[in-house]
N, C-alpha and C positions, 0 to 999 in steps of 0.2 A: 251285238249280242255274244256270247260266250258259246261256243259250241261244244255240244256233247254228243259222242256216237254212242249209241245202243246196238249191242251185237246179240242176239239170241233167235234161235232157230223156232220158238215157239211166238205165234203171232200175238196172242193175247197176252204175252208177257212184254213183248216191244209195245204194244197198245197200252198197256197199264202204266209202265214204265215212262213212256213219253207224255202221258197227260199228267203224271206229277212233275215232271220236270219243264215242260213247256211253258208254265206260267214265268219262268225266269230265265231259261236258257234257250237256246236256238238248238232243237233236236234232230240228229240224222240216224236213221234205223239201217240196219242190215240183218239180213237172215242167214248169214253164214260167216266163216272167217273170211274165206276168198273175196267176198262182196266186200267186208268190211276193210280190207287192205286196199281194194280200190278207191272206195270213198276216202280213207283217211290220205292217200295220196294227192286226192281231189281238194279235200277240204281242211285238211291240217286241223280236226278238232283239238280243244284245249284238254280233254279226258275221253278215254274209251271206258265204257260201263259194259263188261261183257260177260256173257255165261260161261261158265267154265268147261263144261261137257257138253259139245255139240258133233253131230254127224258130219264126217269129212274130213273136220279140222277142228281140234279142240282149242280153247282159249291159249292155252300155253303154247301151242304151235303158232297159233296167228301172232303170238307177241314175238317168238322168237325170230320169226320171219320179218318183222316190224325192226326188231332190234338189228339183224344183220343186214338189212336195207340201208338203214337210217344211222347206224351207228352213235344213237344217242338215247337218252332213257326216254322210254314211251310211258306216258301217263296213263295209267290203266288201274282201275278197279274191278274186282270180278264179283258175279254174283252165283252162289251155287247152292242147291240144297243137299249137298255132300258134306257132312262135319267132320270128315278124316282130316286130323291134325296136320297129316305129311302134304296134303296137298295146298294147304295154306302156307306151310313152311316153303316149299316148292315155289310158290307164287311170289312169296316176300324175296327169296332168294333171286329171282329174275327180275325183280325190282317194282312188284305191284304196290301202289299205293294204300290199298285197302280191300278186305273181303266184306260182303254182306251176304248173310243167310236168306235164301227163299223160304218161304214167303217172307216179306218184310213190309214194316209200317211206312207208310209215305213221309210222315215226318222226319223218322230216323234216316231214310236215305238221302232226304234232301239237306240234313244236319250234315252228314257225312260227307257229302258231294261239297257242300259250301266250304266245310273245314279243308279239304283238299284243295281247292281252288284257292282259298284264301293263304295257305302256306306256300303254295308254287308261287303265288304272288309275291309274297314277303321274300323268299329265296331269290326271286327274280332281281327284285329291287336291291338285295344285298349284294349280289354279283355284279350288277350295273353301277353300283356305289364304288365297288372295291376295282371296276376296271376303269373308271373316270379320274382325270386329272382335275381337282376341285377348283383350281385359280381358273381355269379356261373352259371346263367343260367338255373337252376333248377328252378322247380314249387316253389313257396313258402309256408308257411305251410298251410294256408287255403286251397290252390288250391290242394296240395297234398293230404291232409285229404279228400278232396271232393271224387278226383279221385280213391284212395286207397280204400275209403268206399265202392264206387262204384264196385271195382275190387274183393275185398274180398266177396262180394256178390255173384257175377257171375262166378268167376273163382277160379281155384287151384293153389297155389303157396306158395312162402315163403315172409312173411313179415318181414322186416330187419330195426332195429333201429342202426345206426351206430353213433360212437361217436369216435373223435379225441382224442387221449391219448397225454398229455403234450403239448397241443397246446397252453396253457397259458404263457408257457416259451417263445415260439417264441414271442409273443407281448411284453413281458417283457424285452427280452434282443435283439430282433433285432428291436422291433417296429411293428405299425400296418401295415405299409405299406409291410413289409415284411410277415405278418399274412394274409393279404390279398391275396398276391401273391400264398401262400400256398394254401388258400382255393380254388383259381382259379385252381390251378395244380390239387388238390385233386379233383375237379369237373371233370377235364379230365382223370384221373384215373378211377374212378366210371363209367364212360361213356365207357371206352374203356374196362370193364369188366361187363358191363350189355348190354342187348339187346334193340332193338329200340322199342319193345312193352313192356318194363318193365317201371315202374313208378318210378321216383326219384324225391324228394322234399328236400329242407332245412328246417328244424325244426326251426332252429335258432343258431346263434353262430357256435360252432363247431360240432353240431349234425344235421345228416339228417337220410331220412326215405325212404325205396324203397320197392317195390312189384315186385318180379320177377316171370312170371307167369310161371305155369308149373313146377316149380323147387319143387321137393318134396321128395329131399333125402339129406342127410346132407353130404354125400360126397362133392356134389357140393358146399354147402355153406362153407366147409372147403377149397377148392379150391379157391374159389372167396376171401376169408379172407387172404389167402396166399398171392395171387397175389397181392390185394390192400395193403397189409403191405409192401410188397417188393418193389412195384412200388412207393409208397409214400415217402419211405425212399430214395430212389434213385432221386426223384424230389426234396426232400426238401434239400439234398445235392448239387444239381445243384444251387438251390437258394442261400442257406446259406452258401456255402462253404463245399470243402471236409472233412474240420476239424470239421464240426458240428457234436456235441455228445449230442444233445437233444434226449430224447428216445421217439420221435415221432411215432407214430402207430395208430391204429384202433382198438377199440373194436366193436364187433357186438354180438347182440341179436337177435335170430330170433324165429319165430313161423310159424308152416305150418299151410296151409289154405286148405280144410275146417277141417282138423284133430282135429283142436282146436277150431273150431267154425267158424262164418262167420260175427260176430258182429266186427267192427273196433276198438271200444273202448275197448272192452274185450282183443282183440288180441294184441293192442299196450301195453296195460298192462303187458300181458304176455312177451310179446317182450322184454318190458321194464326190468323186473325181470332176465329174462335171459342176458341182458346186465349187469346190477348190479353184477350177478354172474362172469362174465369175469374181470370186473373193480375189484373185491375183489380177485382175483384168477391170477394176474400175468399180466393182460391186453395183447394187441397185439395178439387177438386171438377172437373166437366167442363161442357161447353157443346157443343151442335150447333148447327152453322150453320144458320139459317133455323128451329131448332128452338123449343119451349117454352121450355127453359132460358136461350136467348139473347132471347126477346122478353121475358122476364119483367121487371118493373121490379126495380132494385136494393131489396133489404131495407130497411126503414126502421128503422134503430135508434138507441138513446139515445147521446146522446154519450160517457157512460160506458161503455157497451157497446164503442162504437168504438175507445176509449182502450183498453181492455183487450185488445182483439184486436191494435192497432197495437204495444201494448208487447209482446205475445206474438211478433210477428214481428219486431220492429224491435230488441228488448231484447237483451242479451247474454245469451248462452246456457251460457255456462261457470260453474258453480258451485263447481271445485277452489279448494283452498287454495293458491293458487300465481299466478306473475305470469301476466299475460296475453299468451300468445307469439302473434305474428301475423306474417303474411306480409308483404311490401314494399308493395304496394299499401294493404292496411289500416293499416300502421303509418305509413305516409306521411298519411294521413287524420288519425289520432289525433295523430300529433306537431303537424300545424298547430293542430288543437283546442287541445292542451296549452298550445301557445305564446299562443294567444289568451286563454284561461283565465288564465295567468299574468298577463298585461298587463291584463285587465280587472278581476282581483280581486287584484292585488298580490301573487301567490303566488311559489312559488319552485320548482324542480326541480333536480335533477342529471342530466346526460349522464353515460354511462360506456361506454367501449369496451373491452372485454377482447378480447385477441388471444392463440392459440396457436401457438408454432412449434416446430418439432422442435430437439432439442438438436443433431443431428448430422445429415449425409446417410446415415448409417446405418439411421436409424429406418424400420421397416417401414411404409410408406405406409397400409396398412389398418389398423394396430394405432394409427396416429397418428389416423386418422379416427374409430376408435370411442372413444378416449379424449376428442378434441374433442367428439363428439356427447355422451357421458356428463358432460363438464363443463356443457353446455348445459342437459342433463335437470337436474343437481343446482342449477345457477343459477336455474332456473324453479321448483323446487320451495321453494327456502330465501327468495326473495323476496315480498312482500307481493301481496297481489291487486289492489292499487292500483297496482303497478308493471308496466310494459310492456317487452317485450322483442322483438327481432328478430335473426335469423340472418343477419346480412349476406355472410358467405363460409362455407365448411365450418368453417373455424377462428376465427370471429368472430362476437362478439356484442353487439349495442347496445342500451343499455338507457336507460329514461327513469324516473327515481326521483322521484315529485311530492311535495311538502311534505316534501324532506330538505334541510336547509342544512349548513353547515360543522360544526356541533355533531355532528351524527350520521354524516354520509358516512364518515368514519374508520372509525367501528366497524361498519359496513356493509361495507367493503372488506376488512378486517381478518377478519372472518366469512367473506366469500368465499375470501381467500387460505387461512384455515385449512382451509375444505372441499377446497379445492384439494389441500392437503398430504396429506390423507387419501385422495385419491382414487387408485385402484388404477393403478400404471404410470404415476405422474405423473413418473416420472424420465425420461420419454423427450421429454417437451416443457416449454419454460418460458413462462409466462405473463407478458403485460405489460398494461397498462391506462391509458389517458387518462381525465381527467374535466374537466367544464366546468359550472360553476353558470350555470343560468339564472334572471334576474331579471326585474321587469316591464319595466324599461328595455331589456335585452336582447331579450327577446320584442318589444316594440315596434319596436326596431331591425330585428330580423330579418323581421317583418311589413312594415316599411316598404321593406326592402331588395329582399323578393321582389315587392312590388307594383310598385317603380319598374322590375324587369326584364321585367315582362310587357307 
């Protein structure tokens, strides 16, 4: 039940006010400003309802002491029999929520207090919403930084910088919707492995930050790292399929507080250095700044073992029987590699650009968008595993078809058009395409032209 603190030197006024409010609120009472300050420290009421003119300490003086002590706005409403406008102005300047004249009607007092508390709740909700990352439900970067900065000054614990390994492959191969789902599930994994008084925030993208109170030993961090990596991989396979082979995991850099200081900026830099150490030495683990994990020598492995690990981390992670559908950045690198391969080994490939356009202005844009995406999905599944595709616009797809020459391109195009003709609602759009053969000479010219432009 919401607590309200009544402060008045007149016992009868305290009794009457308490009787009015007790039906809905938990009411505390103090007969002086000094007693009210002690009760506020102990009970932290949601609102103070205080007489203005009291012997020993006025309501304003009590208010000033509380403001100076807690450095935050104190929710207070004044009761007074004095109708001087300057007193009311002074109270509002100090941050008073409202004034009410004595004697007051019970229903008026109740409505005013209800309004104050309702407005405070709405403001609190808005502040909370502004401080949260909507995707994960964690604090956003600014709010997490503020909260952890305060925690580092006053509490012992460990500051952790947490980074997802190989997360970009999820977006490139499975799309951003799957990437968002992975981030949501990862947030659940972190919640299950932290306590209610720990602070967790999303620093941006696939990087998170946490302060775990009273964690002062490396063994606990090692246990957290092991559980998070195991549970994240399990969740990823639920979302992406059991045959998912993306080396998804978590690298964690940590620093103990106050062992390494109390300044957040310096502590974050140290934790980030520890994270870099993990990233450079196999990923999927943790390192503590200045700790044994960071001082250890890099494990000596055979070249064959290193090759297997690098192949797992760097290799293609998609085993589906369809084309390699990439985002623009990844496609650009692959495209340049294909040109170099064709030039070096006298290969060939075809470039194909498919474009869909609505047949008229009356076509529903939402339905056209669905049909365009459906065409892309069908295109992806009917092409070979060696083919590469990119969606350049919502209604346009760019393909690279390696080792396909004039003898076979016609058959491929005919099959794609036949597939389109069997697509539901294909009558709302028309499809056009352009093709271009890439030979060793063309690839060489392309490489030379790019070099001369740079």
